[in-house]
C-alpha positions as CSV (number, residue, x, y, z in Angstrom):
1,X,-39.0,-7.3,-73.5
2,X,-37.8,-3.5,-73.7
3,X,-34.5,-2.7,-71.8
4,X,-32.0,-0.2,-70.6
5,X,-33.9,3.4,-71.8
6,X,-37.1,1.6,-74.2
7,X,-34.5,-0.2,-76.4
8,X,-35.8,-3.8,-77.1
9,X,-34.4,-6.4,-75.8
10,X,-34.9,-10.3,-76.8
11,X,-35.0,-13.5,-76.2
12,X,-32.9,-16.2,-78.5
13,X,-36.6,-17.3,-79.5
14,X,-37.5,-14.0,-79.7
15,X,-35.4,-12.8,-82.1
16,X,-36.1,-16.3,-83.5
17,X,-39.6,-15.6,-84.5
18,X,-38.7,-12.2,-86.2
19,X,-36.8,-13.4,-88.5
20,X,-38.2,-14.2,-91.6
21,X,-39.5,-10.2,-91.2
22,X,-35.8,-9.3,-90.7
23,X,-34.5,-11.8,-93.4
24,X,-36.8,-10.2,-95.8
25,X,-35.6,-6.1,-94.5
26,X,-32.3,-7.9,-94.8
27,X,-31.9,-8.7,-97.8
28,X,-33.3,-5.5,-99.6
29,X,-31.0,-4.1,-98.3
30,X,-28.4,-6.1,-99.2
31,X,-29.4,-6.3,-103.2
32,X,-30.6,-1.8,-102.5
33,X,-26.4,-1.7,-101.4
34,X,-25.2,-3.1,-103.9
35,X,-26.7,-1.1,-106.6
36,X,-26.5,2.0,-105.2
37,X,-22.9,1.9,-107.0
38,X,-23.7,1.6,-110.3
39,X,-27.0,3.7,-110.2
40,X,-25.0,6.5,-109.0
41,X,-21.6,6.0,-111.5
42,X,-24.9,5.6,-114.2
43,X,-26.3,8.9,-113.3
44,X,-23.0,10.1,-113.9
45,X,-23.0,9.0,-116.6
46,X,-26.0,10.4,-117.3
47,X,-25.4,13.8,-116.5
48,X,-22.0,13.4,-118.4
49,X,-23.2,13.0,-121.7
50,X,-26.5,15.3,-121.5
51,X,-24.3,18.8,-120.7
52,X,-22.5,17.3,-123.5
53,X,-22.6,20.1,-126.3
54,X,-25.1,18.1,-129.2
55,X,-27.0,16.5,-126.2
56,X,-29.9,15.0,-127.3
57,X,-33.9,15.0,-125.6
58,X,-33.4,11.7,-124.8
59,X,-29.9,12.3,-123.1
60,X,-31.9,14.3,-120.8
61,X,-34.1,11.3,-120.7
62,X,-32.1,9.5,-119.4
63,X,-31.0,11.1,-117.2
64,X,-34.2,12.2,-115.4
65,X,-35.1,8.8,-115.0
66,X,-32.3,7.1,-114.3
67,X,-31.5,9.9,-111.2
68,X,-35.5,8.6,-109.7
69,X,-34.1,5.2,-110.2
70,X,-31.0,6.0,-107.7
71,X,-33.1,8.3,-105.8
72,X,-35.6,5.6,-105.8
73,X,-33.9,2.9,-103.8
74,X,-32.3,5.1,-101.6
75,X,-35.6,5.7,-100.2
76,X,-36.2,2.5,-100.4
77,X,-33.5,1.8,-98.1
78,X,-33.5,4.0,-96.0
79,X,-37.1,2.4,-95.5
80,X,-35.3,-1.0,-94.5
81,X,-33.4,0.2,-92.2
82,X,-35.6,2.3,-90.7
83,X,-38.3,-1.0,-90.3
84,X,-34.9,-2.4,-89.5
85,X,-34.1,0.2,-86.1
86,X,-39.0,-0.1,-85.8
87,X,-38.5,-3.3,-84.3
88,X,-35.0,-2.5,-82.0
89,X,-32.1,-4.6,-84.5
90,X,-29.3,-3.4,-85.4
91,X,-28.1,-3.2,-89.0
92,X,-23.5,-3.9,-89.1
93,X,-22.9,-4.6,-92.5
94,X,-24.9,-3.6,-95.6
95,X,-23.1,-4.9,-97.6
96,X,-23.1,-8.3,-96.1
97,X,-26.4,-8.5,-94.4
98,X,-25.0,-8.2,-90.6
99,X,-27.6,-7.6,-88.3
100,X,-27.5,-7.6,-84.3
101,X,-30.7,-8.4,-81.2
102,X,-29.6,-6.5,-78.3
103,X,-30.1,-9.6,-75.3
104,X,-29.0,-10.4,-71.6
105,X,-27.0,-13.5,-71.6
106,X,-25.8,-14.4,-67.6
107,X,-27.7,-11.0,-66.6
108,X,-25.2,-9.1,-68.6
109,X,-26.1,-6.8,-71.9
110,X,-25.1,-8.4,-75.1
111,X,-26.3,-9.7,-78.8
112,X,-27.4,-12.3,-80.4
113,X,-25.9,-12.1,-84.2
114,X,-27.0,-13.6,-87.6
115,X,-26.0,-12.5,-91.0
116,X,-28.5,-13.3,-94.3
117,X,-27.9,-17.1,-95.8
118,X,-27.9,-18.8,-92.0
119,X,-31.1,-20.7,-91.6
120,X,-31.3,-19.3,-87.6
121,X,-30.2,-16.5,-84.7
122,X,-27.9,-19.2,-83.2
123,X,-24.5,-16.6,-81.9
124,X,-24.0,-14.1,-79.7
125,X,-21.1,-11.6,-78.4
126,X,-19.9,-9.6,-75.9
127,X,-21.0,-5.0,-76.9
128,X,-17.9,-4.4,-78.7
129,X,-16.9,-7.1,-79.6
130,X,-18.6,-8.1,-82.8
131,X,-18.7,-10.0,-85.1
132,X,-14.7,-12.3,-84.9
133,X,-16.6,-12.4,-81.2
134,X,-19.1,-14.4,-82.2
135,X,-19.7,-16.8,-80.1
136,X,-22.8,-20.5,-80.6
137,X,-25.4,-19.4,-77.9
């Protein structure tokens, strides 16, 4: 269902129906988000080693490999977040896998709330309340 200004809204059963794809994307986002710090550190280490006096060609190759791995992870992350956005699902926390689906409850625009690891969409909150305002549906 399309809500205000063409924004996608979900009924509870619709959110649960798309949950397998959301779960896959969010799992990928959480994994990639966790890797970014490590990949960034590796790029910095490899760059330092490559720029040292007496650095070898293999150190330059390692820098290129780590840079390529970081760029790939960033591109994959952007693609997964974009796929969620195309579905009308809002990523709230890329580290914990928290997402919201816009919905209506008694005529009021609210957010259905789901976090990676939960079996189904089973919580909601008023807009702006966030995770602490979660209530069972």
